[in-house]
C-alpha positions in Angstrom: 0.0 0.0 0.0 1.1 3.5 -0.6 3.0 5.8 1.8 0.8 7.7 4.2 -2.4 6.2 3.1 -4.4 3.0 3.6 -7.5 2.2 1.5 -9.7 1.3 4.3 -8.5 3.0 7.4 -8.6 1.1 10.7 -10.4 3.9 12.5 -13.4 3.9 10.2 -16.7 2.8 11.6 -18.1 -0.4 10.0 -21.0 1.4 8.5 -18.6 3.4 6.3 -18.1 0.4 4.1 -21.7 0.9 2.7 -22.6 4.5 3.4 -21.1 7.8 2.5 -20.1 10.2 5.3 -22.2 13.3 5.8 -21.1 16.4 7.8 -22.6 19.2 9.7 -25.0 19.8 12.6 -28.0 18.4 10.8 -26.2 15.2 10.1 -25.2 15.0 13.7 -28.8 15.3 14.8 -29.8 12.7 12.3 -27.2 10.3 13.4 -28.2 10.7 17.1 -31.9 10.1 16.1 -30.9 7.2 13.9 -28.9 5.7 16.8 -31.9 5.8 19.0 -34.2 4.3 16.3 -31.5 1.7 15.5 -31.2 0.7 19.1 -34.9 0.2 19.5 -35.0 -1.7 16.2 -32.2 -3.9 17.2 -33.8 -4.6 20.5 -36.9 -5.5 18.7 -35.2 -7.8 16.3 -33.4 -9.5 19.2 -36.6 -9.9 21.0 -38.2 -11.4 17.9 -35.2 -13.6 17.3 -34.9 -14.8 20.9 -38.5 -14.6 22.0 -41.2 -17.3 22.0 -42.3 -16.4 18.5 -39.1 -16.2 16.4 -39.1 -14.8 12.8 -39.1 -17.3 10.0 -35.7 -17.9 8.5 -36.5 -15.9 5.4 -37.5 -12.8 7.5 -34.3 -13.3 9.7 -32.3 -13.1 6.6 -34.0 -10.0 5.3 -33.5 -8.2 8.6 -29.9 -9.3 8.6 -29.4 -7.9 5.1 -30.8 -4.5 6.1 -28.5 -4.4 9.1 -25.5 -5.2 6.9 -26.5 -2.3 4.7 -26.3 -0.2 7.9 -22.9 -1.5 8.8 -23.9 -4.0 11.5 -22.3 -7.4 11.6 -22.9 -9.0 15.1 -26.6 -10.0 14.8 -26.2 -11.0 11.1 -23.3 -13.2 12.0 -25.3 -14.9 14.7 -28.2 -15.4 12.3 -25.9 -16.8 9.6 -24.5 -19.4 12.1 -27.9 -20.4 13.4 -29.3 -21.0 9.9 -26.2 -22.7 8.5 -27.2 -26.2 9.8 -29.1 -28.0 7.0 -29.0 -25.0 4.7 -27.7 -27.2 1.8 -31.2 -28.7 1.6 -32.8 -25.2 1.1 -33.6 -23.6 -2.1 -30.7 -22.0 -4.0 -32.0 -18.5 -3.4 -32.1 -19.1 0.2 -28.5 -20.4 0.2 -27.4 -17.3 -1.7 -29.0 -14.9 0.8 -27.5 -16.9 3.7 -24.0 -16.8 2.1 -24.4 -13.1 1.5 -25.1 -12.6 5.2 -22.4 -14.8 6.4 -19.7 -13.4 4.1 -20.7 -9.7 4.6 -20.9 -10.0 8.4 -17.4 -11.5 8.4 -16.0 -8.7 6.2 -17.5 -6.0 8.4 -16.2 -7.7 11.5 -12.6 -7.9 10.2 -12.7 -4.3 8.9 -13.7 -3.2 12.3 -10.8 -5.2 13.9 -7.9 -5.8 11.6 -6.1 -7.7 14.3 -8.7 -10.3 14.6 -7.1 -13.8 15.0 -6.7 -15.6 11.7 -8.1 -12.6 9.9 -6.5 -13.6 6.6 -8.0 -17.1 6.6 -11.4 -15.8 7.7 -11.5 -13.2 5.0 -10.6 -15.8 2.4 -13.6 -17.9 3.5 -15.7 -14.8 3.5 -14.8 -14.1 -0.1 -15.9 -17.7 -1.0 -19.3 -17.1 0.6 -19.7 -13.8 -1.3 -18.5 -15.3 -4.6 -21.1 -18.0 -4.3 -23.8 -15.5 -3.6 -22.6 -13.4 -6.6 -22.7 -16.4 -8.8 -26.3 -17.3 -7.9 -27.3 -13.6 -7.7 -27.0 -11.2 -4.7 -30.2 -10.6 -2.7 -32.5 -8.1 -4.5 -31.4 -4.6 -3.6 -28.0 -5.5 -2.2 -26.1 -6.1 -5.4 -24.0 -2.9 -4.9 -23.2 -3.7 -1.4 -22.3 -7.3 -2.1 -20.1 -6.4 -5.1 -18.2 -3.9 -3.1 -17.6 -6.2 -0.1 -16.5 -9.1 -2.4 -14.0 -6.9 -4.1 -12.8 -5.6 -0.7 -12.5 -9.2 0.6 -10.5 -10.3 -2.5 -8.2 -7.3 -2.2 -7.4 -7.7 1.5 -6.9 -11.4 1.3 -4.5 -10.8 -1.5 -6.4 -12.9 -4.2 -5.1 -10.6 -6.9 -6.4 -12.5 -9.9 -9.9 -12.5 -8.5 -9.7 -9.0 -7.1 -9.3 -7.1 -10.4 -12.6 -8.2 -12.2 -14.4 -7.8 -8.9 -13.0 -4.2 -8.5 -14.0 -3.3 -12.0 -17.5 -4.5 -11.4 -17.7 -2.6 -8.1 -16.4 0.5 -9.8 -19.4 0.4 -12.2 -21.9 -0.3 -9.5 -20.5 2.0 -6.8 -19.3 5.3 -8.5 -19.4 7.1 -5.1 -16.5 4.9 -4.0 -14.4 5.5 -7.2 -11.4 6.9 -5.4 -11.1 4.1 -3.0 -11.8 1.4 -5.6 -9.3 2.9 -8.2 -6.6 3.0 -5.5 -7.1 -0.7 -4.9 -7.0 -1.4 -8.6 -3.6 0.4 -8.9 -2.3 -1.7 -6.0 -3.5 -4.9 -7.7 -1.6 -3.9 -10.8 1.6 -3.4 -8.8 1.2 -6.4 -6.6 1.2 -9.0 -9.3 4.2 -11.3 -9.7 5.1 -9.2 -12.7 3.7 -5.6 -12.0 1.6 -4.2 -14.7 2.9 -0.5 -14.7 1.0 0.3 -17.9 -2.4 -0.6 -16.4 -1.5 1.3 -13.2 -0.8 4.5 -15.2 -3.9 4.1 -17.2 -5.9 3.8 -14.1 -4.2 7.0 -12.7 -5.0 8.9 -15.9 -8.6 7.9 -15.8 -8.7 9.0 -12.2 -7.2 12.4 -13.1 -9.8 12.9 -15.7 -12.6 12.7 -13.2 -14.5 16.1 -13.0 -14.6 18.2 -10.0 -11.3 16.9 -8.5 -9.9 19.4 -5.9 -6.3 20.7 -6.1 -5.3 18.5 -3.2 -7.0 15.5 -4.7 -5.1 16.0 -7.8 -1.9 16.3 -5.8 -2.7 13.1 -4.1 -3.2 11.3 -7.5 0.1 12.8 -8.7 1.8 11.5 -5.6 0.4 8.0 -6.3 1.8 8.4 -9.9 5.2 9.3 -8.3 4.9 6.1 -6.3 4.3 4.0 -9.5 7.3 5.7 -11.1 9.4 4.8 -8.0 8.3 1.1 -8.3 9.3 1.3 -12.1 12.7 2.6 -10.9 12.1 5.8 -13.0 13.5 7.8 -10.1 14.0 11.1 -12.0 10.3 11.1 -13.0 9.2 10.3 -9.4 11.5 13.0 -7.9 10.1 15.6 -10.4 6.6 15.0 -9.1 7.7 15.0 -5.5 9.3 18.4 -5.9 6.0 20.0 -7.0 4.3 19.2 -3.6 4.4 22.5 -1.6 5.0 22.6 2.1 1.5 23.8 2.8 -0.1 20.7 1.2 -1.3 18.0 3.6 0.5 15.5 1.3 3.9 17.3 1.8 5.2 14.9 4.5 4.3 11.9 2.4 6.1 13.5 -0.5 9.2 13.9 1.6 9.1 10.5 2.7 9.1 9.3 -0.9 12.0 11.8 -1.5 14.0 10.1 1.2 13.3 6.6 -0.3 14.4 7.9 -3.8 17.7 9.1 -2.3 18.1 5.9 -0.4 17.6 3.9 -3.7 20.0 6.0 -5.6 22.6 5.7 -2.8 22.2 1.9 -2.7 22.6 1.6 -6.5 25.9 3.5 -6.3 27.2 1.1 -3.7 26.0 -1.8 -5.7 27.8 -0.6 -8.8 31.0 -0.2 -6.7 30.6 -3.8 -5.5 30.4 -2.7 -1.8 28.0 -4.3 0.6 28.5 -1.5 3.2 29.5 2.0 2.7 28.2 5.6 2.4 27.8 8.4 -0.2 26.2 11.7 -0.5 22.8 10.3 -1.5 22.6 8.0 1.5 23.6 10.9 3.9 20.9 13.1 2.3 18.3 10.4 2.7 19.2 10.1 6.4 18.9 13.9 6.8 15.5 14.1 5.0 14.1 11.2 7.2 15.6 12.7 10.3 13.7 15.9 9.7 10.5 14.0 9.4 11.2 12.1 12.6 11.8 15.4 14.5 8.9 17.3 13.1 5.9 17.5 15.5 3.2 17.8 12.8 4.1 14.7 10.8 1.4 12.0 10.8 2.2 8.9 13.0 2.2 6.4 10.1 4.6 8.7 8.0 6.9 9.0 11.0 6.9 5.3 11.6 7.8 4.7 7.9 10.6 7.3 8.1 12.0 5.5 11.0 12.0 2.2 9.1 13.8 3.7 6.0 16.2 5.4 8.4 17.1 2.0 9.8 17.7 0.6 6.3 20.0 3.5 5.5 21.8 3.0 8.8 22.4 -0.7 8.0 23.7 0.0 4.5 26.1 2.5 5.8 27.4 0.0 8.4 25.8 1.4 11.5 24.5 -2.0 12.5 24.0 -1.3 16.2 21.9 1.9 15.4 20.0 0.0 12.7 19.2 -2.9 15.0 17.9 -0.6 17.7 15.8 1.3 15.2 14.2 -1.9 13.9 13.6 -3.3 17.4 12.0 -0.1 18.5 9.6 -0.1 15.6 8.6 -3.7 16.3 8.1 -2.9 20.0 6.2 0.3 19.6 3.9 -0.8 16.7 4.0 -4.6 16.7 1.2 -5.1 14.3 2.1 -2.5 11.7 3.5 -3.3 8.2 6.7 -1.5 9.2 7.2 -3.9 12.1 7.1 -6.8 9.7 9.6 -5.3 7.4 11.8 -4.3 10.4 11.6 -7.9 11.7 13.1 -9.2 8.4 15.9 -6.7 8.5 16.5 -7.4 12.2 16.5 -11.2 11.7 19.1 -10.9 8.8 21.4 -8.8 11.0 21.2 -11.2 13.8 21.7 -14.3 11.6 24.8 -12.6 10.0 26.1 -11.9 13.5 26.0 -15.6 14.4 22.9 -15.3 16.5 20.4 -17.7 14.9 18.4 -18.0 18.0 17.8 -14.3 18.2 16.9 -14.2 14.5 14.4 -17.0 14.9 12.8 -15.3 18.0 12.4 -12.2 16.0 10.7 -14.0 13.1 8.4 -15.8 15.6 7.3 -12.5 17.0 6.7 -11.0 13.5 4.7 -14.0 12.5 2.6 -13.8 15.7 1.8 -10.1 15.0 1.2 -10.6 11.3 -2.5 -10.0 11.3 -4.5 -8.4 8.4 -3.6 -4.9 9.8 0.1 -5.9 9.6 0.2 -7.3 6.1 3.5 -6.7 4.4 3.4 -3.7 2.1 5.0 -3.5 -1.4 6.4 -0.1 -0.8 9.1 -1.6 1.4 10.1 -4.5 -0.7 8.2 -6.6 -3.3 6.7 -9.8 -1.9 8.9 -11.9 -4.1 12.1 -10.3 -2.9 10.9 -10.4 0.7 10.3 -14.2 0.3 13.6 -14.7 -1.4 15.3 -13.0 1.6 13.5 -15.3 4.0 14.6 -18.3 1.9 18.1 -17.0 1.9 18.2 -17.1 5.7 17.1 -20.8 5.7 19.8 -21.5 3.0 22.4 -20.0 5.3 21.4 -22.4 8.1 21.3 -25.3 5.7 24.8 -24.6 4.5 25.9 -24.5 8.1 24.1 -27.7 8.7 22.4 -26.2 11.6 19.2 -28.2 11.0 17.7 -27.8 14.4 17.5 -24.0 13.9 16.6 -24.5 10.3 13.5 -26.4 11.4 12.7 -23.7 14.0 13.1 -21.0 11.4 10.9 -22.8 8.9 8.2 -23.1 11.5 8.5 -19.5 12.4 7.7 -18.5 8.9 4.3 -20.2 8.8 2.5 -16.8 8.6 5.1 -14.9 6.7 5.1 -17.0 3.5 2.4 -19.0 1.8 1.3 -22.1 3.7 2.5 -24.3 0.9 6.0 -22.7 0.9 6.1 -23.1 4.8 5.3 -26.7 4.8 7.7 -27.4 1.9 10.4 -25.7 3.7 9.7 -27.7 6.9 9.6 -31.0 5.0 12.9 -30.2 3.2 14.5 -29.2 6.5 13.6 -32.5 8.2 14.6 -34.4 5.0 18.1 -32.7 4.8 18.5 -33.3 8.6 17.7 -36.9 8.3 20.2 -37.3 5.4 22.9 -35.6 7.4 22.2 -37.7 10.6 22.5 -40.9 8.6 25.7 -39.8 6.9 27.2 -39.1 10.4 26.0 -42.4 11.6 27.6 -44.2 8.7 31.0 -42.9 9.3 33.5 -45.4 10.9 33.7 -43.3 14.0 30.4 -41.5 13.5 28.6 -40.5 16.6 25.6 -38.3 17.2 25.3 -35.7 19.9 23.6 -36.6 23.1 19.8 -36.4 22.8 20.1 -35.7 19.0 17.4 -37.0 16.8 17.8 -40.4 15.1 17.5 -40.4 11.3 14.3 -42.4 11.4 12.7 -39.9 13.6 13.7 -37.0 11.3 12.4 -38.9 8.3 9.1 -39.5 10.0 8.8 -35.7 10.6 9.7 -35.2 6.9 7.0 -37.6 5.9 4.4 -35.8 8.1 5.3 -32.4 6.7 5.1 -33.7 3.1 1.7 -35.2 3.9 0.5 -31.9 5.3 1.8 -30.1 2.2 0.0 -32.6 -0.1 -3.3 -31.8 1.6 -2.7 -28.1 0.7 -1.9 -29.0 -2.9 -4.7 -31.5 -3.6 -5.6 -30.0 -6.9 -2.1 -28.9 -7.9 -0.1 -30.3 -10.7 2.7 -30.9 -8.2 0.6 -33.2 -5.9 2.0 -36.4 -7.3 5.6 -35.2 -6.7 4.7 -34.3 -3.1 2.9 -37.6 -2.6 6.1 -39.4 -3.9 8.3 -37.4 -1.4 6.0 -38.3 1.5 6.1 -42.1 0.5 9.9 -41.9 0.3 10.3 -40.2 3.6 7.9 -42.7 5.4 9.9 -45.6 3.8 13.2 -44.2 5.2 11.5 -44.0 8.5 10.6 -47.7 8.1 6.9 -46.8 8.3 6.1 -48.9 5.3 2.3 -48.9 5.7 2.3 -45.1 5.7 4.7 -45.2 2.7 2.3 -47.5 0.8 -0.6 -45.3 1.5 1.1 -42.4 -0.2 2.3 -44.5 -3.0 -1.2 -45.5 -3.7 -2.1 -41.8 -3.8 0.8 -41.2 -6.1 -0.3 -43.9 -8.5 -3.9 -42.4 -8.6 -2.7 -39.0 -9.5 0.6 -39.4 -11.4 1.0 -39.3 -15.2 1.5 -42.6 -17.0 5.2 -42.2 -17.5 5.6 -41.9 -13.7 3.6 -45.0 -12.9 6.4 -47.5 -13.1 8.3 -45.8 -10.3 5.3 -46.1 -7.9 4.6 -49.6 -8.9 8.2 -50.8 -8.3 8.4 -49.0 -4.9 5.0 -50.3 -3.8 6.1 -53.8 -4.6 9.3 -53.3 -2.7 7.5 -52.1 0.4 5.2 -55.1 0.5 8.1 -57.4 -0.1 10.0 -55.8 2.8 6.9 -56.2 5.0 6.9 -59.9 4.0 3.5 -59.4 2.2 4.4 -61.5 -0.8 0.9 -61.8 -2.2 0.5 -58.1 -2.1 3.9 -57.5 -3.5 3.6 -59.6 -6.6 0.6 -57.6 -8.1 2.3 -54.2 -8.6 5.5 -55.7 -9.9 3.7 -57.9 -12.5 1.7 -54.8 -13.6 5.0 -53.1 -14.1 6.4 -55.9 -16.2 3.2 -56.4 -18.1 2.3 -52.8 -18.9 5.8 -51.2 -19.1 8.1 -53.9 -20.6 10.5 -51.5 -22.2 10.8 -49.1 -19.2 14.2 -49.0 -17.6 12.6 -50.1 -14.3 11.6 -53.4 -15.9 15.2 -54.7 -15.1 15.1 -54.0 -11.4 11.5 -55.1 -11.5 12.4 -58.5 -12.8 15.0 -58.8 -10.0 12.4 -57.9 -7.4 9.8 -60.2 -8.9 12.4 -63.0 -8.9 13.0 -62.5 -5.3 9.3 -62.5 -4.6 8.8 -65.7 -6.6 11.8 -67.2 -4.9 10.2 -66.6 -1.4 7.1 -68.1 -2.7 9.0 -71.3 -3.8 8.2 -70.6 -7.4 11.9 -71.2 -8.4 11.3 -71.7 -12.2 9.7 -68.3 -12.5 12.4 -66.7 -10.5 15.1 -68.3 -12.5 13.5 -67.3 -15.8 13.3 -63.6 -14.8 16.9 -63.6 -13.6 18.1 -65.2 -16.8 16.2 -62.5 -18.9 18.0 -59.8 -17.0 21.4 -61.4 -17.6 21.1 -62.5 -21.3 17.9 -61.1 -22.9 18.3 -57.3 -22.4 20.6 -54.4 -22.7 22.1 -54.6 -19.2 25.9 -54.6 -19.0 27.9 -56.5 -16.4 29.0 -53.1 -15.0 25.4 -52.3 -13.9 24.2 -53.0 -10.3 21.1 -54.8 -11.5 23.1 -57.2 -13.7 25.5 -57.8 -10.7 22.7 -58.5 -8.3 20.9 -60.7 -10.8 24.0 -62.8 -11.2 24.4 -63.1 -7.4 20.7 -63.9 -7.0 20.8 -66.5 -9.8 23.7 -68.4 -8.1 21.9 -68.5 -4.9 18.7 -69.7 -6.6 20.4 -72.4 -8.5 22.1 -73.7 -5.3 18.7 -73.7 -3.6 17.1 -75.7 -6.5 20.0 -78.1 -6.5 19.8 -78.6 -2.7 16.1 -79.4 -3.0 16.7 -81.9 -5.7 19.5 -83.5 -3.7 17.2 -83.8 -0.7 14.6 -85.6 -3.0 17.3 -88.0 -4.0 18.6 -88.9 -0.6 15.4 -88.6 1.5 14.7 -92.4 1.3 17.2 -94.4 3.2 17.1 -97.7 1.2 20.0 -98.7 -1.0 19.8 -98.4 -4.8 19.6 -101.6 -6.7 20.2 -100.6 -10.3 20.7 -97.6 -12.6 16.9 -97.5 -13.3 16.1 -96.3 -9.8 14.5 -92.7 -10.3 16.6 -91.4 -7.5 19.8 -91.9 -9.6 18.5 -89.4 -12.2 17.4 -87.0 -9.6 20.8 -87.1 -7.9 22.4 -86.6 -11.2 20.1 -83.6 -11.9 21.2 -82.3 -8.5 24.9 -82.7 -9.4 24.4 -80.8 -12.7 22.4 -78.1 -10.9 25.1 -77.8 -8.2 27.8 -77.4 -10.9 25.8 -74.8 -12.7 25.2 -73.0 -9.4 28.9 -73.1 -8.5 29.8 -71.8 -12.0 27.5 -68.8 -11.5 28.5 -68.1 -8.0 32.2 -68.3 -8.8 31.7 -66.0 -11.7 30.1 -63.4 -9.5 33.0 -63.7 -7.0 35.4 -63.3 -9.9 33.7 -60.3 -11.4 32.7 -58.5 -8.2 35.4 -59.4 -5.7 35.4 -56.0 -4.1 31.6 -56.2 -3.5 31.0 -57.5 0.1 27.9 -59.4 -1.3 30.3 -61.7 -3.1 31.4 -63.1 0.2 28.1 -65.0 0.6 28.3 -66.1 -3.0 31.8 -67.5 -2.3 30.5 -69.5 0.7 27.6 -70.9 -1.4 30.1 -71.7 -4.2 32.1 -73.8 -1.7 29.0 -75.5 -0.5 27.8 -76.2 -4.0 31.1 -77.9 -4.8 31.0 -80.0 -1.7 27.5 -81.1 -2.5 28.5 -81.8 -6.1 31.3 -84.0 -4.9 28.7 -86.3 -3.3 27.5 -87.4 -6.7 30.6 -89.4 -7.9 31.2 -90.5 -4.3 27.6 -92.0 -4.2 28.0 -93.6 -7.5 31.2 -95.3 -6.4 29.7 -96.5 -3.1 26.5 -97.7 -4.8 28.1 -100.5 -6.6 26.3 -99.5 -9.7 29.6 -98.6 -11.5 31.7 -101.8 -11.9 34.5 -100.8 -14.2 37.5 -100.0 -12.2 38.6 -97.2 -14.5 35.2 -95.5 -14.2 35.4 -95.9 -10.4 38.9 -94.3 -10.3 37.6 -91.5 -12.6 34.6 -90.8 -10.4 36.8 -90.8 -7.3 39.2 -88.4 -8.7 36.4 -86.1 -9.8 35.0 -86.1 -6.3 38.4 -85.2 -4.9 38.9 -82.4 -7.5 35.5 -81.0 -6.5 36.4 -81.2 -2.8 39.7 -79.5 -3.5 37.9 -76.7 -5.4 35.5 -76.3 -2.4 38.5 -76.2 0.0 40.1 -73.4 -2.1 36.9 -71.4 -2.0 36.6 -71.7 1.9 40.3 -70.9 2.5 40.1 -67.8 0.3 36.8 -66.7 2.0 38.4 -67.1 5.4 41.4 -65.0 4.2 39.1 -62.3 2.9 37.1 -62.2 6.1 40.1 -62.1 8.4 41.6 -59.3 6.2 38.2 -57.4 6.6 38.2 -58.0 10.3 41.5 -56.3 10.7 40.0 -53.0 9.2 36.5 -53.0 10.8 34.2 -55.0 13.0 32.4 -57.7 11.1 28.6 -57.6 10.8 26.5 -60.5 12.2 26.2 -61.9 8.6 29.9 -61.8 8.0 30.7 -63.4 11.4 28.4 -66.2 10.4 30.2 -66.6 7.1 33.6 -66.7 8.9 32.3 -69.4 11.1 31.1 -71.4 8.1 34.3 -70.8 6.3 36.2 -72.4 9.2 34.0 -75.5 9.3 33.7 -75.7 5.5 37.5 -75.8 5.2 37.9 -78.4 8.0 35.1 -80.5 6.5 36.7 -80.6 3.1 40.0 -81.7 4.6 38.2 -84.4 6.4 36.3 -85.6 3.3 39.7 -85.6 1.4 41.0 -87.9 4.3 43.6 -85.3 5.2 42.9 -86.0 8.8 46.0 -84.3 10.3 45.2 -81.0 8.5 41.5 -81.4 9.3 42.3 -81.9 13.0 44.3 -78.7 13.0 41.5 -76.8 11.2 38.9 -78.0 13.6 41.0 -77.1 16.6 41.4 -73.6 15.1 37.6 -73.4 14.9 37.2 -74.6 18.5 39.7 -72.0 19.8 38.1 -69.3 17.6 34.6 -69.9 19.1 35.7 -70.9 22.6 32.9 -71.3 25.1 30.2 -71.0 22.4 28.0 -73.8 20.9 30.2 -74.0 17.7 33.1 -75.2 19.8 31.2 -78.5 20.5 30.9 -79.2 16.8 34.6 -78.5 16.3 35.7 -80.6 19.2 33.6 -83.6 18.2 35.0 -83.4 14.8 38.6 -83.3 16.3 37.7 -86.5 18.1 36.6 -88.0 14.8 39.9 -87.1 13.2 41.7 -88.7 16.1 39.8 -91.9 15.7 40.6 -91.9 12.1 44.3 -91.4 12.9 44.0 -94.4 15.4 44.3 -92.2 18.5 41.3 -93.4 20.6 42.8 -92.1 23.9 43.2 -88.6 22.5 39.8 -88.8 21.1 38.2 -89.6 24.5 40.2 -86.7 26.2 38.9 -84.4 23.4 35.3 -85.5 24.2 35.9 -85.0 27.9 37.1 -81.5 27.0 34.0 -80.9 25.0 31.9 -81.9 28.1 33.8 -79.2 30.1 33.3 -76.7 27.4 29.5 -77.4 27.4 29.4 -76.7 31.2 31.2 -73.4 30.6 28.9 -72.1 27.9 26.7 -69.4 29.5 23.0 -70.1 29.7 22.2 -67.0 27.6 23.7 -68.9 24.6 21.1 -71.7 24.8 18.9 -70.3 22.0 22.0 -70.5 19.7 22.5 -74.2 20.1 19.7 -75.4 17.6 20.6 -72.5 15.2 24.3 -73.2 15.0 24.7 -76.9 16.0 22.9 -80.1 15.4 21.6 -80.4 19.1 20.3 -78.4 22.0 22.2 -78.3 25.3 20.6 -81.5 26.8 21.0 -83.4 23.5 24.7 -82.5 23.4 25.1 -83.7 27.0 23.6 -87.1 26.1 25.5 -87.3 22.7 28.9 -86.6 24.3 28.3 -89.2 27.0 27.4 -91.7 24.3 30.4 -90.9 22.2 32.7 -91.3 25.2 31.3 -94.8 25.9 31.6 -95.7 22.2 
């Protein structure tokens, strides 16, 4: 709004919205008489409304409309509230009159008290009521009043696009309010994202052409023109008009205020051109002098003096007098907390405090400004455009983000709730929590990464980010960016491990996203259900992805995910087919992560298939009688599957040795080779192969496979030991190390290298001392000793195993069945039996 003037002044009476002022003694007598009559009428209405015979709803609305015409809002508001219940079932004309009463009463109430809580939001709702009444048709006889109040509501709730046509209509219907409406129209032109200066000047020229404008009225319009020139940065044109306003004019002080601002702008531009953030020049000193005179003059209006104080603070800040500037801005906020100048001063003050390494003070200042930002304290474009003002607020948050001061960043984002749009505020809060979560996780992932005491955990920050994105989505339900926000909410909830919440937002994303974005949602939804163990729910979205988007890049990770789901559902053929497609039927290269994981997964899958086949062949204990026994073919199939599995697994180890996931593949490769070695051994022992040459060939094949398995286990143990020297092993890797020890020893035993096997089992026993695994190792040591014909040593080893069993703490009891063949009691009985044997 313009310097020294506000369109609807706060000290106006409510009735001035719909009636023109009249002066003189006759008017005073009429007002007094009208007040008496009005009081009697009001009491009568209240009696009728509250008495035993209330007016019908239609008459209540008619009385309320007349009271609104007179500027009354209290009783119409009560009537509007009492009739709202069930009004949607009434006739459209009734709904229109009710909306007129409700909207008009609220506008009158807020004009009377600009500091009413949530004035901005209430005025927006009031404009919606009046817009509905206008669409249906304002009540007969109240079209002019309704049109004017609607335009006023649009304007003061800053709905610029809707405000202009409403103001143009009001200008036609309410010519007596021409000056007030035209000034609002000028401001709408200037308040657009891209100000329309041409339209603003056209409106001013049309205003100047109005007949019977007084000299001072013309000067006021010229001063408005100077303001528009100032906004255009046509400073010479603006200054030329200002210089024509004489001292005796009531607009002189406002003109001098604009003069000071012009000098301030020129001085700032000179410093900018010189590349100096702080400094002084003649123009800045002249600006300070002009503003100082306004501050010291007794006859300067309070609002002009307050604005002069604000611009003086800005000049002081630019010239490096930060302490004086800070005191000036603080004084404005404290003396006039709900004024537009207080909001502008608060932004300046917060910037100074933040640059002085005082984020807490800056945040408290913004919190105070937001608290006081009512309709009467709306930011005014004369100080700084809304776009620049928001950019400066965002710059403060960027400073905290760069400093990784996320706690204060979140606080500042929350402090800006009423200073920027609700959507921008929620987005800022969501992004603050998101960046905080990323930083927390990065610090936790460092080798010596520790969080501060009582600091949030990453999952907690991700949860808050998800909640803020969810709130933002509700504000952007009909926006084109809604799918993007829903996706962000789903991702944040997933990182917070709140997968059900993540799935809910993924479903919303899929309902609203464009077709080309659907595959991402389907893939993530399937992944979430898979992580939840909901295999039946997981398979449908991934099948839809593969069916409907076969050429999409996500079809490759989609096949990998589907293969894992099918594998968990024991549909191994489907799983194997999808993995093979990824490896050989597409455009994936071995360098891609999906190709790598597909190879690792296929090796594990083939091992699993081979293991199941081997179990089928050996599940019946009776001996084979001839080659026609079906189990012979099954066992041979198992052997071939094991060999294929081992080849895939060893290939993945060779290609991706630096990938820690290859450690598990190497263990499985060793196990596959051990299992494969059973095929030639079984054929030799079965008696089905009679030729000695074939028997020797099969025996050598078995020994070669065991040696290959031994090589894999030894290499795996070496890799894990090397890793353990650099960092602590995870639970998975500790399990692999344990398996590598036993796999190596078992291969040596099966190769009948009993001395080496005995040493390997003893190493395993000492490595897992006083743990259940030690019992397995010691009993295998005893077996080696029996094989080496040392029965006494074997019995001593078994006695040692009994002692170890007694020393194993009770808290390890659950580990017995997971890591050994027996539980504690079964081990006790087994060791006693072995000793006796």
